[in-house]
C-alpha positions as CSV (number, residue, x, y, z in Angstrom):
1,M,-71.1,-59.0,-42.6
2,L,-71.9,-55.9,-40.6
3,R,-74.9,-57.5,-38.9
4,P,-77.2,-55.8,-36.4
5,R,-76.5,-56.6,-32.7
6,R,-78.9,-58.8,-30.7
7,S,-79.2,-59.3,-27.0
8,L,-76.7,-62.0,-25.9
9,G,-76.8,-61.3,-22.2
10,V,-73.3,-60.6,-21.0
11,S,-70.8,-60.3,-23.8
12,S,-67.7,-62.6,-23.6
13,P,-64.3,-61.0,-23.0
14,A,-61.9,-60.9,-26.0
15,K,-59.1,-63.4,-25.9
16,Q,-56.7,-61.0,-27.6
17,R,-53.5,-63.0,-28.3
18,K,-52.0,-65.3,-25.6
19,K,-50.3,-62.7,-23.5
20,A,-51.2,-60.5,-20.5
21,A,-52.6,-57.0,-21.0
22,P,-50.1,-54.2,-20.9
23,K,-49.3,-53.1,-17.4
24,N,-50.7,-49.7,-18.0
25,S,-54.0,-50.8,-19.4
26,M,-57.2,-49.7,-17.8
27,A,-58.0,-53.1,-16.4
28,T,-55.0,-53.3,-14.2
29,R,-55.0,-49.7,-12.9
30,A,-56.0,-50.7,-9.3
31,N,-54.7,-47.5,-7.8
32,R,-57.0,-45.4,-10.0
33,K,-58.7,-42.8,-7.7
34,R,-60.9,-40.8,-10.0
35,L,-63.2,-41.8,-12.8
36,P,-63.3,-39.9,-16.1
37,S,-65.6,-36.9,-15.9
38,Y,-68.0,-38.3,-18.6
39,L,-68.6,-41.4,-16.5
40,K,-71.6,-40.4,-14.4
41,P,-75.0,-42.0,-14.0
42,G,-77.2,-40.7,-16.7
43,S,-74.4,-39.4,-18.9
44,A,-74.5,-40.1,-22.6
45,V,-71.7,-42.3,-23.9
46,E,-70.7,-44.3,-26.9
47,I,-70.2,-48.0,-26.3
48,S,-67.9,-50.4,-28.1
49,S,-68.1,-54.2,-28.1
50,D,-65.5,-57.0,-27.7
51,E,-67.8,-59.5,-29.5
52,I,-66.5,-61.0,-32.8
53,G,-68.0,-59.1,-35.7
54,F,-68.7,-55.9,-33.8
55,R,-65.2,-54.6,-33.1
56,G,-64.7,-51.2,-34.7
57,S,-68.3,-50.2,-34.0
58,W,-69.8,-47.7,-31.5
59,Y,-73.4,-47.5,-30.2
60,M,-75.1,-44.7,-28.4
61,G,-76.2,-45.2,-24.9
62,K,-76.2,-43.9,-21.3
63,V,-74.5,-44.8,-18.1
64,I,-76.7,-46.5,-15.5
65,T,-74.2,-47.4,-12.7
66,I,-70.5,-46.7,-12.2
67,P,-67.9,-48.6,-10.2
68,S,-68.2,-48.2,-6.4
69,S,-65.7,-45.8,-4.8
70,S,-65.2,-48.4,-2.1
71,D,-64.1,-51.0,-4.7
72,K,-60.9,-49.7,-6.2
73,D,-60.5,-52.8,-8.4
74,S,-63.8,-52.5,-10.1
75,V,-63.7,-51.3,-13.7
76,K,-67.3,-52.3,-14.8
77,C,-70.2,-50.0,-15.6
78,Q,-73.8,-50.8,-16.5
79,V,-75.1,-49.1,-19.6
80,E,-78.4,-48.8,-21.5
81,Y,-78.3,-48.6,-25.3
82,T,-80.3,-46.0,-27.2
83,T,-80.8,-48.0,-30.4
84,L,-80.5,-51.7,-29.2
85,F,-83.4,-53.5,-27.6
86,F,-84.2,-56.7,-25.7
87,D,-87.5,-57.2,-27.6
88,K,-88.4,-57.2,-31.2
89,E,-90.9,-54.4,-30.6
90,G,-88.2,-52.1,-29.5
91,T,-89.8,-51.2,-26.1
92,K,-87.1,-52.5,-23.7
93,P,-83.7,-51.0,-24.2
94,L,-80.8,-53.4,-24.0
95,K,-78.7,-53.2,-20.8
96,E,-75.2,-54.6,-20.4
97,V,-72.3,-54.5,-18.0
98,V,-69.2,-53.4,-19.8
99,D,-65.6,-52.5,-19.1
100,M,-64.8,-48.8,-18.6
101,S,-62.3,-49.1,-21.5
102,Q,-65.3,-49.7,-23.8
103,L,-66.8,-46.4,-23.1
104,R,-66.1,-42.9,-24.4
105,P,-68.1,-39.6,-24.6
106,P,-70.3,-39.1,-27.7
107,A,-68.2,-38.1,-30.7
108,P,-68.6,-34.4,-31.4
109,P,-70.9,-33.5,-34.3
110,M,-69.3,-32.2,-37.4
111,S,-68.6,-28.5,-37.4
112,E,-69.8,-26.2,-40.1
113,I,-66.4,-26.2,-41.6
114,E,-66.3,-30.0,-41.7
115,K,-69.8,-30.2,-43.2
116,K,-68.5,-28.2,-46.2
117,K,-65.3,-30.2,-46.4
118,K,-65.0,-32.7,-49.2
119,I,-64.7,-36.4,-48.3
120,V,-62.0,-37.9,-50.5
121,V,-60.8,-41.4,-51.3
122,G,-58.7,-42.8,-48.5
123,E,-60.6,-40.8,-45.8
124,E,-61.1,-42.7,-42.6
125,V,-64.7,-42.4,-41.6
126,D,-67.4,-43.8,-39.3
127,A,-70.6,-44.9,-41.2
128,F,-74.0,-45.2,-39.5
129,Y,-75.2,-48.7,-40.2
130,N,-77.4,-51.2,-38.4
131,D,-77.9,-48.8,-35.4
132,G,-74.2,-48.1,-34.8
133,W,-71.2,-46.2,-36.1
134,W,-68.7,-48.5,-38.0
135,E,-65.1,-47.6,-38.8
136,G,-64.2,-47.8,-42.5
137,D,-62.3,-46.3,-45.4
138,V,-63.7,-44.4,-48.4
139,T,-62.7,-46.2,-51.5
140,E,-64.7,-44.2,-54.1
141,V,-66.6,-40.9,-54.5
142,L,-69.6,-41.6,-56.7
143,D,-71.4,-39.4,-59.2
144,D,-74.7,-39.5,-57.3
145,G,-73.2,-37.9,-54.2
146,K,-72.7,-41.2,-52.4
147,F,-69.5,-42.8,-51.1
148,S,-68.3,-46.4,-51.2
149,V,-66.9,-47.4,-47.8
150,F,-64.8,-50.5,-47.2
151,F,-65.0,-52.3,-43.8
152,R,-61.9,-54.4,-43.0
153,S,-63.6,-56.4,-40.3
154,S,-66.2,-57.8,-42.7
155,K,-64.5,-57.3,-46.0
156,E,-67.6,-55.5,-47.3
157,Q,-67.9,-52.4,-49.4
158,I,-71.2,-50.4,-49.0
159,R,-72.6,-47.2,-50.3
160,F,-73.6,-44.3,-48.0
161,R,-74.9,-40.8,-48.3
162,K,-72.8,-38.0,-46.9
163,D,-75.2,-37.5,-44.0
164,E,-74.6,-41.1,-42.9
165,L,-70.8,-40.5,-42.5
166,R,-68.7,-38.7,-40.0
167,F,-64.9,-38.1,-39.9
168,H,-63.3,-40.9,-37.8
169,R,-61.9,-39.8,-34.4
170,E,-60.2,-41.7,-31.6
171,W,-60.7,-40.8,-27.9
172,V,-57.1,-40.8,-26.6
173,D,-55.9,-39.6,-23.2
174,G,-59.1,-37.7,-22.6
175,A,-59.2,-35.8,-25.9
176,W,-60.4,-36.4,-29.5
177,K,-57.7,-37.2,-32.0
178,P,-57.7,-35.4,-34.4
179,P,-59.4,-32.5,-32.6
180,L,-62.6,-31.0,-34.1
181,E,-61.8,-28.4,-36.7
182,E,-62.8,-24.9,-35.5
183,T,-66.4,-23.9,-36.2
184,E,-67.1,-20.8,-38.2
185,E,-67.1,-17.6,-36.2
186,E,-69.6,-14.8,-36.4
187,E,-71.1,-14.1,-39.8
188,D,-69.1,-10.8,-40.1
189,E,-65.8,-12.6,-39.8
190,S,-63.5,-12.2,-42.8
191,E,-63.0,-15.0,-45.3
192,E,-59.3,-14.9,-44.5
193,D,-59.9,-15.6,-40.9
194,K,-62.2,-18.5,-41.7
195,L,-59.6,-20.1,-44.0
196,D,-56.8,-19.7,-41.6
197,D,-55.9,-22.8,-39.7
198,S,-53.0,-21.4,-37.8
199,E,-52.1,-22.7,-34.3
200,D,-50.7,-20.7,-31.5
201,E,-47.3,-21.9,-30.3
202,E,-48.9,-23.0,-27.1
203,D,-51.1,-25.4,-29.1
204,I,-48.1,-26.9,-30.8
205,L,-46.2,-27.2,-27.6
206,A,-49.2,-29.1,-26.1
207,R,-48.6,-31.8,-28.6
208,V,-44.8,-32.0,-27.9
209,D,-43.3,-34.6,-25.5
210,L,-40.6,-32.4,-24.0
211,E,-38.2,-35.3,-23.0
212,T,-38.5,-36.8,-26.5
213,T,-37.9,-33.5,-28.2
214,R,-34.9,-32.7,-26.0
215,A,-33.3,-36.1,-26.6
216,I,-33.9,-35.8,-30.4
217,A,-32.4,-32.3,-30.5
218,K,-29.3,-33.5,-28.6
219,Q,-28.8,-36.4,-30.9
220,M,-29.5,-34.5,-34.2
221,F,-28.0,-31.1,-33.9
222,S,-24.2,-31.3,-33.6
223,S,-21.8,-28.5,-34.7
224,G,-22.2,-27.6,-38.4
225,T,-25.8,-29.1,-38.7
226,V,-28.1,-27.0,-41.0
227,V,-31.2,-26.1,-39.1
228,E,-34.2,-23.7,-38.9
229,V,-34.7,-21.5,-35.8
230,S,-37.8,-19.7,-34.5
231,S,-38.1,-16.8,-32.1
232,D,-40.4,-15.7,-29.3
233,E,-39.7,-12.0,-30.1
234,E,-42.8,-10.0,-30.7
235,G,-43.6,-9.8,-34.3
236,F,-41.5,-12.8,-35.2
237,Q,-43.6,-15.7,-33.6
238,G,-44.1,-18.6,-36.0
239,C,-41.4,-17.5,-38.4
240,W,-38.4,-19.8,-39.1
241,F,-35.0,-18.7,-40.2
242,A,-32.2,-20.8,-41.8
243,A,-29.1,-21.2,-39.7
244,K,-26.4,-23.7,-38.7
245,V,-25.3,-25.0,-35.3
246,V,-22.1,-23.5,-34.0
247,E,-22.0,-25.7,-30.9
248,P,-24.3,-27.2,-28.3
249,V,-24.6,-25.2,-25.0
250,G,-25.3,-27.2,-21.9
251,E,-28.0,-29.9,-22.0
252,D,-30.7,-28.2,-24.0
253,K,-29.4,-25.0,-25.7
254,F,-27.5,-24.3,-28.9
255,L,-25.4,-21.5,-30.3
256,V,-26.5,-20.9,-33.9
257,E,-25.3,-18.7,-36.8
258,Y,-28.1,-17.4,-39.1
259,R,-27.7,-17.7,-42.8
260,D,-29.5,-14.5,-43.8
261,L,-29.6,-12.3,-40.6
262,R,-26.7,-10.0,-39.8
263,E,-25.2,-8.3,-36.8
264,K,-25.7,-4.6,-36.3
265,D,-22.7,-3.9,-38.5
266,G,-24.6,-5.5,-41.4
267,I,-21.6,-7.7,-42.2
268,E,-21.1,-10.5,-39.8
269,P,-23.7,-13.3,-39.6
270,L,-25.9,-13.0,-36.5
271,K,-25.2,-15.5,-33.7
272,E,-27.4,-16.2,-30.7
273,E,-28.5,-19.0,-28.4
274,T,-31.7,-20.9,-28.7
275,D,-33.3,-23.7,-26.8
276,F,-34.3,-27.2,-28.1
277,L,-38.0,-26.1,-28.5
278,H,-37.0,-23.5,-31.1
279,I,-34.8,-25.4,-33.4
280,R,-35.6,-28.1,-36.0
281,P,-34.2,-29.6,-39.2
282,P,-35.2,-28.0,-42.5
283,P,-38.5,-29.5,-43.6
284,P,-38.5,-32.0,-46.5
285,R,-39.1,-30.7,-50.0
286,D,-42.7,-30.7,-51.2
287,E,-43.8,-32.8,-54.0
288,D,-44.7,-30.9,-57.2
289,I,-48.2,-30.0,-56.2
290,D,-50.5,-27.0,-56.9
291,F,-51.6,-25.0,-53.8
292,A,-55.3,-24.8,-53.2
293,V,-57.4,-22.2,-51.4
294,G,-57.3,-22.9,-47.7
295,D,-53.9,-24.6,-47.7
296,K,-51.7,-23.6,-44.8
297,I,-48.3,-22.6,-46.2
298,N,-45.0,-20.9,-45.4
299,A,-43.9,-18.0,-47.5
300,F,-40.3,-16.8,-47.8
301,Y,-40.3,-13.1,-47.0
302,N,-37.8,-10.7,-45.2
303,D,-35.2,-13.5,-44.8
304,G,-37.6,-16.0,-43.1
305,W,-40.4,-18.5,-43.6
306,W,-43.8,-17.0,-42.4
307,V,-47.0,-18.8,-41.8
308,G,-49.9,-17.9,-44.1
309,V,-52.9,-19.3,-45.8
310,V,-53.8,-19.5,-49.6
311,I,-56.7,-17.2,-50.4
312,D,-56.3,-17.1,-54.2
313,G,-55.0,-19.9,-56.5
314,M,-52.3,-19.7,-59.1
315,K,-52.8,-16.7,-61.5
316,H,-50.1,-15.4,-63.8
317,G,-47.5,-17.5,-62.0
318,T,-48.3,-16.2,-58.5
319,V,-50.4,-17.4,-55.5
320,G,-52.4,-15.1,-53.2
321,I,-51.4,-15.4,-49.5
322,Y,-53.0,-13.9,-46.3
323,F,-50.9,-13.4,-43.2
324,R,-53.2,-13.4,-40.2
325,Q,-50.6,-12.0,-37.7
326,S,-49.9,-8.9,-39.8
327,Q,-53.3,-8.9,-41.6
328,E,-51.4,-8.5,-44.9
329,K,-52.2,-9.9,-48.3
330,M,-49.4,-10.6,-50.8
331,R,-48.7,-12.7,-53.9
332,F,-45.8,-15.1,-54.2
333,G,-44.3,-17.2,-56.9
334,R,-44.2,-21.0,-56.5
335,Q,-40.6,-21.1,-55.5
336,G,-41.2,-18.9,-52.5
337,L,-43.8,-21.1,-51.0
338,R,-43.9,-24.5,-49.2
339,L,-46.6,-26.4,-47.3
340,H,-46.6,-25.7,-43.6
341,K,-45.3,-28.5,-41.4
342,D,-44.8,-28.8,-37.7
343,W,-41.9,-30.7,-36.1
344,V,-43.4,-32.7,-33.3
345,D,-41.6,-35.4,-31.4
346,G,-39.1,-36.0,-34.1
347,T,-41.6,-36.2,-37.0
348,W,-43.1,-33.8,-39.5
349,Q,-46.8,-33.3,-39.3
350,L,-49.0,-31.8,-42.0
351,P,-52.2,-29.9,-41.2
352,L,-54.5,-31.7,-43.7
353,K,-56.9,-28.9,-44.3
354,G,-57.0,-27.8,-47.9
355,G,-55.4,-29.1,-51.1
356,K,-54.9,-32.6,-52.2
357,I,-52.1,-33.5,-49.8
358,K,-53.4,-37.1,-49.5
359,R,-52.7,-39.3,-52.4
360,E,-56.0,-40.6,-53.9
361,K,-57.0,-43.7,-55.8
362,T,-60.3,-44.6,-57.2
363,V,-61.8,-48.1,-56.9
364,S,-64.7,-49.2,-59.1
365,C,-67.9,-50.2,-57.4
366,N,-70.8,-51.6,-59.4
367,R,-73.0,-52.8,-56.5
368,N,-74.3,-51.5,-53.3
369,V,-72.7,-54.3,-51.3
370,R,-69.5,-56.0,-52.4
371,P,-70.3,-59.8,-52.5
372,K,-67.7,-62.4,-51.7
373,K,-67.7,-63.9,-55.1
374,A,-66.7,-67.5,-55.7
375,T,-64.9,-66.5,-58.8
376,E,-62.3,-64.8,-56.7
377,K,-60.6,-68.1,-56.1
378,Q,-59.8,-68.3,-59.8
379,A,-57.1,-65.7,-59.2
380,F,-55.1,-68.2,-57.1
381,S,-53.7,-71.4,-58.5
382,I,-52.7,-74.4,-56.4
383,G,-49.3,-73.8,-54.7
384,T,-49.6,-70.0,-55.0
385,P,-48.1,-68.0,-52.0
386,V,-50.9,-66.1,-50.3
387,E,-51.6,-64.3,-47.1
388,V,-54.3,-65.6,-44.8
389,S,-56.3,-63.7,-42.1
390,P,-57.5,-66.3,-39.5
391,E,-61.1,-66.1,-38.3
392,E,-60.1,-67.1,-34.8
393,E,-60.9,-64.6,-32.1
394,G,-57.9,-62.6,-31.1
395,F,-56.3,-62.6,-34.6
396,E,-58.4,-59.9,-36.2
397,D,-56.3,-57.6,-38.4
398,S,-53.4,-60.1,-38.8
399,W,-52.1,-61.8,-41.9
400,F,-49.9,-64.9,-42.1
401,L,-47.9,-66.2,-45.0
402,A,-49.1,-69.5,-46.5
403,K,-49.6,-71.4,-49.8
404,L,-52.8,-72.7,-51.4
405,I,-53.1,-76.5,-51.2
406,E,-56.6,-77.2,-52.7
407,Y,-60.1,-75.8,-53.1
408,R,-63.0,-77.4,-51.2
409,G,-66.3,-76.6,-52.6
410,K,-67.3,-73.1,-53.8
411,D,-66.0,-70.9,-51.1
412,K,-63.5,-72.9,-49.0
413,C,-59.9,-73.8,-49.5
414,L,-57.0,-75.6,-47.7
415,V,-53.9,-73.6,-46.9
416,E,-50.5,-74.5,-45.4
417,Y,-48.8,-71.9,-43.3
418,D,-45.2,-71.1,-43.8
419,N,-44.3,-70.3,-40.1
420,L,-47.1,-71.8,-38.0
421,K,-46.8,-75.4,-36.8
422,A,-49.3,-78.1,-36.1
423,E,-49.9,-79.3,-32.5
424,D,-46.9,-81.7,-32.8
425,G,-44.7,-78.6,-33.3
426,K,-43.0,-80.2,-36.4
427,E,-45.4,-80.3,-39.4
428,P,-46.6,-77.0,-41.0
429,L,-50.1,-76.1,-39.8
430,R,-52.8,-76.8,-42.4
431,E,-56.2,-75.1,-42.1
432,E,-59.5,-74.8,-44.0
433,V,-60.5,-71.2,-44.5
434,N,-63.0,-69.2,-46.5
435,V,-61.7,-67.9,-49.8
436,S,-62.6,-64.4,-48.7
437,R,-59.9,-64.7,-46.0
438,I,-57.0,-65.1,-48.5
439,R,-55.3,-62.6,-50.7
440,P,-52.1,-62.4,-52.8
441,L,-48.9,-61.2,-51.4
442,P,-48.9,-57.4,-51.0
443,L,-47.0,-55.2,-53.5
444,E,-43.4,-54.9,-52.2
445,S,-42.7,-51.3,-51.3
446,V,-39.3,-50.4,-49.9
447,M,-39.7,-47.4,-47.4
448,V,-36.4,-45.6,-47.8
449,S,-37.7,-42.5,-45.9
450,P,-38.8,-42.9,-42.3
451,F,-42.4,-43.6,-41.3
452,E,-44.2,-40.8,-39.7
453,R,-46.5,-40.5,-36.7
454,H,-50.1,-41.8,-37.5
455,D,-48.9,-43.9,-40.5
456,K,-50.9,-47.1,-40.8
457,V,-48.5,-50.0,-41.0
458,N,-48.2,-53.8,-40.7
459,A,-45.8,-55.0,-38.0
460,L,-44.1,-58.4,-38.2
461,Y,-44.8,-60.0,-34.8
462,N,-45.4,-63.6,-33.7
463,D,-45.0,-65.0,-37.2
464,G,-47.6,-62.7,-38.8
465,W,-48.2,-59.2,-40.0
466,W,-50.4,-57.2,-37.6
467,V,-52.2,-53.9,-38.5
468,G,-51.1,-51.0,-36.3
469,V,-50.5,-47.3,-36.2
470,I,-47.2,-45.4,-35.6
471,R,-47.6,-43.5,-32.3
472,K,-44.1,-42.3,-31.8
473,V,-40.9,-42.1,-33.8
474,L,-37.9,-43.1,-31.8
475,S,-34.2,-42.9,-32.4
476,K,-32.1,-45.5,-34.4
477,S,-34.9,-46.1,-36.9
478,S,-37.3,-47.5,-34.3
479,Y,-41.0,-46.8,-33.6
480,L,-43.7,-47.3,-31.1
481,V,-46.7,-49.0,-32.8
482,L,-50.2,-49.1,-31.3
483,F,-52.5,-52.1,-32.0
484,K,-56.2,-51.1,-31.6
485,N,-57.7,-54.5,-30.8
486,T,-55.4,-55.1,-27.9
487,Q,-54.4,-51.5,-27.0
488,E,-50.8,-52.8,-26.9
489,L,-47.9,-50.4,-27.6
490,L,-44.9,-52.2,-28.8
491,K,-41.5,-51.2,-30.2
492,F,-40.4,-52.2,-33.7
493,H,-37.4,-51.5,-35.9
494,H,-38.0,-50.0,-39.4
495,S,-37.1,-53.3,-41.0
496,Q,-40.0,-55.0,-39.1
497,L,-42.6,-52.7,-40.7
498,R,-44.3,-52.3,-44.0
499,L,-46.8,-49.7,-45.2
500,H,-50.4,-51.0,-44.8
501,Q,-52.3,-52.0,-47.9
502,E,-55.8,-53.3,-48.5
503,W,-56.8,-55.8,-51.3
504,I,-60.1,-54.5,-52.6
505,D,-61.8,-55.6,-55.8
506,G,-58.6,-57.1,-57.2
507,K,-56.5,-54.0,-56.5
508,W,-54.1,-52.9,-53.8
509,I,-55.1,-49.7,-52.0
510,T,-52.6,-48.1,-49.8
511,S,-53.6,-46.5,-46.4
512,F,-51.2,-43.7,-45.6
513,K,-52.7,-42.2,-42.5
514,S,-54.8,-43.5,-39.6
515,Q,-55.7,-40.1,-38.3
516,K,-55.4,-36.7,-39.6
517,V,-53.2,-34.4,-37.7
């Protein structure tokens, strides 16, 4: 359960797996010369824990001491908690020595735009509970204005008011991911400007890994490849034109021939050179969805796809669009519109601002806290293949294939693992586990299309399925996957991954994204 923290002295280090930490982890960066700017005595921070039962939670506190500049190997800080105390009376704040990797600046408060934004099923949130912020997923939007949130670590589902939730963010490489949505400007700002979520080209380029993008372009765009090309020419920024590659030019340029643009004679197709940052494949076709006010879109106009925002929904077969760059308002039919997507490091990224881009499912919830019911065991007969999540430290968020051998009492059962061996290395490992730690085999879903960055997946590793997040799409159907608990970044082939699913109240719920782009 999500229990309140108590003073335990010095917390024990996590025994994450049985392998060394990655070489680039915070703990081994002995040559580090400068501390993060937010790590100063007296600075407010959020503190995570490596104790079992508290991973995925963050508590407010402040920095007391920082590593000595003379000790380059030290990565420890002393902190004082704001909401945790040594004594029952709450007069002596709890102090602990923690690793620098367990600290981050306070998460930014929700902007005015985010306060008005709807929280939908599947949203990844932090819920304030037992004096800390706990990571969970919204599984149901209730009629009384509350939200059911499921916590993977404890397998609990609890109801919260909207003011007890915040959109989940990760502190990655000195920045919040996803970034805070822009706050509303002055009151006299137009509604069109408030709705617009356009990015400057510099903002998009800041998210691009240049070497990765160059390598992908070189691999993908051979002679004859159909592409889209953008321009830095004044008045045309952000617009994409259909073209095909005539031939590569040098290491990072391409000669392209436009489909709809003509030379000065008005007859021959226009040809010109472009670099690898201004060329991309055509975006995938949209699902048959209705555009909503606030959606960032591309509209086909004057031979190109221009960035705009929906300001008026479908009426008489057309949608109202506002173009911030030219400050024009026009109406377009459905066929002339598509959702805006950015091509970043070889993957398509959607700005999840307006519209129901995220697929939603509802899950029934009849109680405030989802109990671990003994009747759950009736769903599994003896010999049934199941997946088991071990309670052993270091194996959080992992699932191993097994079969049910027998029940022991009301809430225990004996399982035999398919791929794990006993100490003799010969016989299959048998283990007694809580019924709440087993689930049926996930629904088989064949991913024909590639995974995208930020997709939540399970990776087959060391005989089990481990929960991770796609951090980079590589060539040859490979991906870099980040595992939160160990902060390891490992490479996997498409065949070693499956889309992440949660077994909640007897139903499979699919988690498509870990973080919104």
